[in-house]
C-alpha positions, 0 to 999 in steps of 0.5 A: 681186315684188323688182321689185314692190317696188323699185316700192312703195318707190321711189313712197314716198321720191318720194312723202316728197320730195313731201311734203316740199317741200309742208310747206317751201313759204313758204305752208304753212310759216306759221301762217296765221289762220284764217277767220271772224273775230269782231271787235266792232262797236263797235272798228270804227265810231265810236261815233256810227254805232252807233245811230240813231233808226230803227235800229242795228248788233249788236255782233258782226261777221263778217270773212272776213279782207278785208272785215266783214259787220255786221248791222242791225236797222231799223224796217223789217226787219233787213239783213245787209250786206257791207262796211264802205263799204255798211253807211256808204251804209244808215245815211246812207240811214236816217238820210234817212229819219228825216229825212223823217221829221221833215218830214212832221209839220211844219205846211209839210209836211202843208198841201202834203200837203192840196194835193196831196189837195185839187188832183191833177194832172190831167195825172197820170190820163191819164200813168197810163193811157196815157203814150204817148198824152199825152205825144205830147197835151202835148208837141211834137217839139222839147220831148220832145226837149230834156226826154228825155220821149220816151225815159223812155216806150221806154227799157227802162232801169230808171233812166229816170222813168217818162213821168208822172215825167218830164212833170210834174217828178217825178223832178226833184223827187227828185233834188233831195231826194236830193242835199239828205239827201246819198244815192242817189235810185237807190239799191236800198232799197226804204224809201229809194225809197218815203220819197223819191217819197211827198216828191217826189210832195207837193212835186210836187203841193203846190207845196213847194218843195225849199229850204221843205221843208229850212228846215222841218225840225228841226235842219236836214238833218243830216250827210251821211257822204260823200267832199268834194270832186269827189264832192261836184260829182259828186252836184250833177251827178245831181240836177240831169241825166236819167239819159239825159244822165248816160249821155251825159257819161257816155260822153263821159268814157270815150272821153277817157280812150281806153277802147274805144266797144264798152267804154265801151256795156257799161259804161254799159247795166251795171245793176248799176250806178245812175246814180249809182254810174256817174257817180262810178266814172267821174268819179273816174278822169276827174280822174286828169290825163293816166291811162292803162290807164283801160279795165283798169279798167271792163273789170273793174268792167263784171264786177261784177253785185252790189250790194256789188261794184260799191259797192266798185269804185267807192269803190276809183277814188275812192281812187286819185283821192285817192291822185293828189291827197295822195301821188303823180303816178299814170301809169297804172292796170296789169293784175297778175295780174288785179288793177288797181293804180296806176302812180304816175310814179315807178315804184311800185305801189300798190294802193287798196283800201276793205278792212275788215280785213285778217288773215294768210291763205293766201288773203292769201298767194296773191294776194300771191304772184301780184300780186308776179309780175305786176309783178317784170319792171316796168322802174324799179320804186321800191317797193310800197305798200298804201293801205287804207280799214280795218285792216291787223293785225300779222301781216299787217302781218308779212307783207306789209312781209317781202315787200316791200310799204310799208303804210298803213291807216286812210285813211277817219281820215287823210285823209277828213274824213267818208265819203260813201257 
């Protein structure tokens, strides 16, 4: 009995000691902010983006301490959107749909529409009922090779145009119109796809040129939300090239950055990224001269299979490019406990993230500890910096700065006149 009591007492003492050590640990000794956090859209977004001709953003925004979740009412149904980048992409698309609707009300469009109805493209009927047979009858083998029509018939890639679209030119018109409106021709947003398809088929069959159509829109094409510079040139490339051609261009860039063929092939076949998203992500990394460790980022990006995540990773790559341009020359991408970070030529570790609102939460503190542990043995480490597109609240700033991080937030407002999404 005495032995039993002694063992119980010793167990209680050990338990109290362990509990004391846990309670005194750096993480649990702090007052962390609880999530979810309620924010206001009127404080998170520019006023001119809160409402538009065919949408309105609800004022209550929910944050998990890193990413905002928005609700938006549209003429085409309600949307729940994860992250500011995806919200801005949808707003851009909604603005484009409105402009297309304006175009449809003009005499220029109606004349083309009537012309299309009066004189349908005769080969279209055959292409719909027997695409492979009709294509073989219209184009030679060499013609199919140069126009990528044969690939359109046989490819299982969901972003490849159909045989009819490729042969008649509708897919090319669609890419050109998308570029003019500043939107992704391969977007997952169905109302945009319908609007672009209707417009491009009318243009194809009714003899409406892109230039004439854009000039007919009241007030012009409108303002596009988005990155300028190299992103704009990459979007122009998307408008000019088929998905198959883009794949070859992107494959060449990945190879030049030292990405293994097997990883490059896997990423290029990842249908979670549409052709434009892949082109923008790869192009941003390729525009950092002499970048080492691109494989680390591509391997991480290849794990994503949700639109909000793929867009987040694409914008991250563009922020990395921007950091190299505006701040310090980047030497490499490094793996910091599973998180790809930049290493500058001066020895600074930089995390560039399109985060919306950073609060001091237990999960953030744990993640910071993991990253700092992973990078502590980097030779000649000169500093740690975070580049954030959104806001960092006072407690989060204090907690991160205490751990040695230099904070630069509101990058969107400081360095980007517009955000191309």
